[in-house]
N, C-alpha and C positions, 0 to 999 in steps of 0.2 A: 361219546364222552359223558353226556348228561346222565344216562342210566348208570354208568359206573360211579358217578358222584352221588347217586341217590336222588337226583332231581328229575323225577319222571314227568312233572308238570311241564318243565321246559322241553324235555325230550319229546313229549307228545305234541307240543305246540309246533316245534320244528318239523316233526313227522308230518303233520297235516299241511304244512306249507310246501312240502315237496310234491310236485305233480307226478313225476314218474318214480315211484318208489321201488328201489331194488330189493332183491332178496336179503342182502346184507342189512339194509335199513329196517325191514320188517323183523328180521331175526334179532337185531340189536334191541329193539323195543320190547319184543316178546320176552327176550332173555332178562331185560331189566325188571319187568313185572314179576317174572318167575323168581328171580334171585332176591327181590326186595319184599317177598311175602304176599304177593297178590296173584296166586296161580289162576284164579278165576278169570281175571282180566287177560292174563297171558293166553289162556285157552280161547277167550272171545276174540282176541286179536288174530289168532291163528285161523279161526273159522272165517273171519272177515277176509283174511289173506287168500284163503282157498277160493273165495268168490271173485277174486281179481285175476288178471292175466299173469301175475307174478307167481312163479312156481317155488314152493318151499324146497330147500335142500336138506341134506342129511342132518346138518347142525340145527336147522329150524325144527325139524321133526323130533330130534332127540331132546331138544329143549322143552318143547311143549308136552312130550311124554313125561318128562320129569316133573313138570308143573302139574300134570294130571295125577301123578303119584301123591303130591302134597295135597291135592284137592280131595283125594280118596274116592275118585269116581272110576269104578271098575268098568262100567259100560262105556264110558268115554275112552278109557284106555284100550278097550277091545276095538272100538271104532278106529282109533289111531293105528293100531297094529294092522287092521284091514286096509287102511289108507296106504300104509307103508308097503304092504304086500302088492296092492294093485298098481302102485307106482314104482315097483322094482327096487325098493329101498331097504327091504328087510335083511339083506345080506350084510349091510353095513354094521361094523362092530359097535359103533357109538349108539346106533338105534337098538341093536340087540341088548346092549348093556342097559340102556334106558328102559327097555321093556321089562327086563329082569327086575330092575329096581322098582318099576311101577307095579308089576304084578305082586311082588313081595309086599309092598306097602299098602296095596289095596286088598290084601288078604287072599290072594289066589296063588299060593306058594307053588302048587304043582305046575301051574302054567309057566311060572318063572323057571322052575327046574327043567321043564320040557324044552324051553328055549336054550338054556345053558347046555343041556345034554346033547342037543341036536346041532349046536353051533359047529361049523367046520373049522373055525379058528377062534382062539380066545386070547385076548391080551390081558395084562395085569388088572386093568380096570374092571373087566368082566369077572375075573376071579374074585376080586375084592367085593363086587356087588353081590355075588352069590354067597360069599362067606357072611356078609352083613345080613343077607336074607335069612340064612340059617340062624344067625344071632338073634334077630328081633322076633323070630318065631320060637325062640327057646330051645333050639336044637343044637346045643353046644357041642355034643360029641360029634355030630355030623359036620359041624363047622370045622372042628379040629381035624377030622379025617380028610376033609377037602383041602385044608391048608397043608396037611402032610403030603397029600398027592401033588399039590402045587410045588412043594419044595423038592420032592424026590423024583418026580416024573416029567415035569414041564420045563425045567431049566430056567425058571424065573427066580429072580432074587426079590423076596418080599420087601416092600417098602413100608414107610410109616403109616400109610393109609390102610394097607392090608392088616398090619398089626393092631390098628384100632378096632377092626372087625373081630380079630382073634380075641382081644381083651374083652370086648363087649359080649362075645359069645360065652366066654368063661364066666363073666359076671352074671348074665341072665340065667345060667344053668348051675351056678354055685360051684364051679370047678376052680376052687381056690389054688390048689397046688399047680394045676396046669397054667393058670393065669400068671402066677408068680414066676414059674419056670420060663414062660415065653417072654415075660417082661425082661428077664435077665438075658435070654438068648438074643433078643432083639438088639441089645446093646453090645454084648460080647462077641457074637458071631457075625452080625450084620452092620455093626457100627452106627446104629440108629440112635441118635440122641433123643431121649423121651421129651416130648413136648408137654405143655400144660394139659392138653387133651388126653395124652397117655396117662399122666398122673391122675387125672380126674377119673379115668376108667379104672385105674388100679384101686383108688379109694372107694369107688363104687363097688368093685368086686369084693373088697374086704368088708365094707360096711354092710352090704346085703347079707353076707355070711355071718355077721355078728362080731367080727374082729374090729371093734370100734377103736380100741386103744392102739392097735397096730396101724390102722388107717390114719389116726391122728399123728402117730410118729412119722409115717411116710410124709405127711404134709409138712411137718416141722423140719425134716432133714432134706427135703427135695432141693436140688441145686438151683432150680429156677424159682422165681418169686411166686408164691401161692396166689393164684387168681381166685375170683369169686367162684368160678365153675369147679374148682377143686373142693371148696368148702361145702357147696350145696349138696353133693351126694352124701357127705358125712352127716349133715343135718337131717336129710331124709332117712338115713340109716338109724339115727338117734330116735326118730319118730317110730320107725318100724319096730325097734327093739326097746322102746320106751325108756331110753336112757336120758332122763330129764336133766340131770346135772351136766353132762357133756353137751346136751342139746342147748342149754342156756348159754354156755360159753361160746359155742359155734354161732348161735343166733346173734349174740351181741356183736360178734365180729362182723357178721354179714349186714346187720342193721347199720353199722358204721361205714363199711366200704361199699355197700350197694344199697343205699337207703331207698331207692326208687323201685326195687324189685319186690313186688307184692307177694310173690310165691314164698319168700322166706318168712314173712309175717304169718302167712296162712299155715305153713308147716309148723311153726312154733305154737301158734294158737291151737291148732289141731292136736299137737302133742300134749299140751296141757289139758285139753278137753277129754282126751282119751283116758286120762287117769283121774278125771273128775275135778281138776283144778280150774273151776269156772272163773274165779276172780282173776287169776293170772291170764287165762285165755282172753277174757274181756279187755284186760289191760293192753295186751299185744295188739288186739284189733283197734283199740282206741289210739294207740301209737301210730298205727298204719293210717287211720282216718285223719289223725291230726297232721300228718304229713301230706294230706291231700291225695292219698292213694285209694284206688278202688279195685276190689278183687275182680280178677278176670272171671266172667261167668263160665261155669262148666256147661258143655254142650255135647250132644251125641247126634250123629247123623246116620241114616240108613238110606241106601239107594234102592228104589223100586221102579222098575220099568224105565230106567234111565234118568229118573228124577231124584235129586237129593232132598231128603226131608230132615230138617234139623229140629232138635228138641232141647229145651232148657229144663232145669229142675222145676217140677210143678207146672210145666207148660200146658196151657189150655187154649193156645192160639190155633192149633191145627183144625182143619175143616172136619176131621173125624174124631175130634177130642172126646165126645160123649162115648163113642164106641171104644176108643182107646182106654178110657178109665174103667169102662165096664169090663173090658178084657183084663185089665190089671187087677180088678177086684176078684175076678174069677181065678186068675193065677195065684193071687195071694192066699185065697181060701185053700186051693189045692196044695200050695207049698206047705202051709201049716199042717195040713192033714198028713203029710209024709215026713214031718219032723223038722221043718225049717223053723229056726228061732232067730228073730232079728237081733243083730249085734248092735244094740242101742248105744254102746259106748262110742260108736262112730259118729253120732250126732254131735255137732260142735256147740250146741246151745243147751242150756240147763232147762230141759223140759220134762214133763211127766212121761212115764214109760210109753203110754199109748200114743202120745203126741210124737215121741221119737220114732216109733214104729211107722207112723203115718208119713213122717218126713223122709224116711228111708225109702218108702214104697213108691215115691214119685221122683226118684233120681232119674236123670235124663236117659241113661242106657235102658232102664226098664220101660220107659215110654217108647223108646225106639223099637225095642223088642216086641212090645205089645202091638205096635203099628205093623211091624213086619209079619207077625203071626196073622193079623187080620188081612194083610194085603198080598200074601204069597201063597203058593200051592203047598199043601201039607207035605212035609218031608224035605222041603227045599232048604238050602243053607241061608242063614241070615248073617250079614256082615255089618258090624257096627263100628263106626269110627268115633273116638272120643278125643277131646283136647287135653284132658287131665287124667291122672292116674285113677283107676277105678278103686272104690273103697272096698274093704274086706267084706262088708255085708252084701253089697251088690255082687261081688265075686262069688260068695256062697249061694246067693239067690239064683244067679245065672247057671250054676251047676245043677241046682234042683230043676230049674226051668227046662234045661236041655233034656233032662230025664223025663219029665211029665209030658213034654210036647213032642218027644222023639225028633228033636231038631238039632242040627249041627250049628252052633253059634260061634262065629269068629269075631272077636272084639279087639280092636287096636286102641289101646289107651295111650297116655302120654309117655309110657316107658317101653312097651313091647306088645306083642300079640298074645291073646289067650284063645285057645281052641277048646270050647266046651262041648262035650259029647257024653251022653248016657250018664250024666251025674258027675263027671270028672273034668278037670281042666289040664291042659297040656303042661302048664307051669308047675303042676304038682304043689300048688300053694306056695311057691317060692317066686316072689316078684318084687 
């Protein structure tokens, strides 16, 4: 009961009072931590459980694998798959679906696809997980092909969750006509009433593609009350397409209905900064600070030899910081030699050009990449996980870095995956 109510302190206290802990009790607490945003503690609890006489069941393992996906630890995910195999649990559909989800979110898409392709049986949840995997990796056409196969060959009736994956796939790949078509089919042929989440995905689809007026109209005429999550993708699209006038209207609404959400202030401030409106950018930041809000720090992590290394912007706390910055300097010199020019309009403060370039050079993903280059074998893949959307300058820099280092870089940002190879990105600069 306590985990479901969000009271993990009470749940943990009762958990420790029980002498003979059942599998159900362990699983309940592990699930509570996983669902309430503490995947690290969920994994730690599972490790503790395996050292006791209580045996995890399929639900326990599926839960901790999903927690591992949120944690972004591929090495730990691989250990969990091995554990499932050794304990005869890998044939369970819930575990297979969790593994697909985990490998997709940890940047090992081929492993996920391998599990899906070799599965002897597939339920709707597994199909949905694979469609979502294609979506977040920017493979919209493949996601739609898989969805078509589900409809025509498997005898399943797609549900609202499956259609969320379909709309997301269309959004990340710019498939506007397909997205609009499936939004209509979902209602007309399957009787699925669009939820706020579906409308949010539709607004995101239109906004990314530049149809801002149509996205606004969708919000204004939607039969359910427009929640915050519907307005946010429109504000993000206004920033991408630099539509300041509409952005101001959307931001004002969000500041009123969701005054504690710092992301909205940052989006609007960055939008002003991108067009050189420094005074307005500062005013938005002052408004945020005046309400006692603090910006969530951007971070990037990379896993090397089973250990997660986390970097903040301008971070110098790592043991190998001197080497990392030396590698960064070396990379920056090579980048400029082959034509890289810093996109200084991405810097949100009014600084001199040289200072702006320096600010961009120490973004967290670049520090993670530099550390990865120092710590792994030449030619090996680097997987970077970020909590925020990568800026356009870092996106450009990572394309160049993949070229000069002959490395395959896989970056999961706050929106999707980017696969950088030989100077190009899988998103084709659409994200």
